[in-house]
N, C-alpha and C positions, 0 to 999 in steps of 0.2 A: 567616427572621432577623424579629426587631423590628427597628422602626426606629434604637431609640438603638442598637442596634446595628453597625446599617453607619456612622450620625453616628460611632460609634468609632472604628471598623476607616476610614471615610473621612480620619478625624482625625491617626489613627497616622501613615498610607498618604501622609500630607504634612506630617507631621514628619518620616518620611523620608527622603522622597526630598530636602526644606530642606536636611537636614543633610547630603547626597548632594554635594548642588548647591552649598553651602555649601563644603565642603571640596574638591571639584573647580576651584573659581574660584579659590582660593589657592593653592592648588598652580598655578596657571595664573599665576596672578600674579604668583607669586612666579619661579616659572624665566622671563617677562617680564621681572622687573628684574634679573634677574642677567646677564640680556643685556646691555642697557642700558649703556655706560661712565658713570663720573661727569664730569661739563660741564667745559673745562679752566678755567685759573683764571683771571679776570678780568684784563687787562695795570690798570697805574695802581694806585696806593697803594693799602698794605691800607682796609676798611674802618673798621675799629675802633683806636683808639687803642693799645696796650700799654702794661699797667699798670704805675704806679710805685710801683719796690716804695723799701719806708721803713723805718730803722731801727725794731726793736721799741722799744716805750716803757718807758725805763727809773723803780721807782719813784724819788723824791729819797729825799737819807742824811735821816736820822731827826734832825737837828740842823738841816738849813736848813728856814725857813716854807715852807708852800705856797699857792701865789699872792702876789698884788703884797705891797708892807710900805706900812704903813699908813704916813703923813706924818711926819715930825719927828725 
């Protein structure tokens, strides 16, 4: 067989083996992650402040001026 054909066979074999290893490794890691329980919640106050709920802003009625009134 010519050298180029051996190179192509080697590259193809490397790709096949790398895909198989990646799939098996991914499956093993997923199975491991399923077995690890979630950590318990930390004691103390929550780290994030809950958001303040505000009323929706309504547009002013048509008769009222918008913004500050001019003096006078």
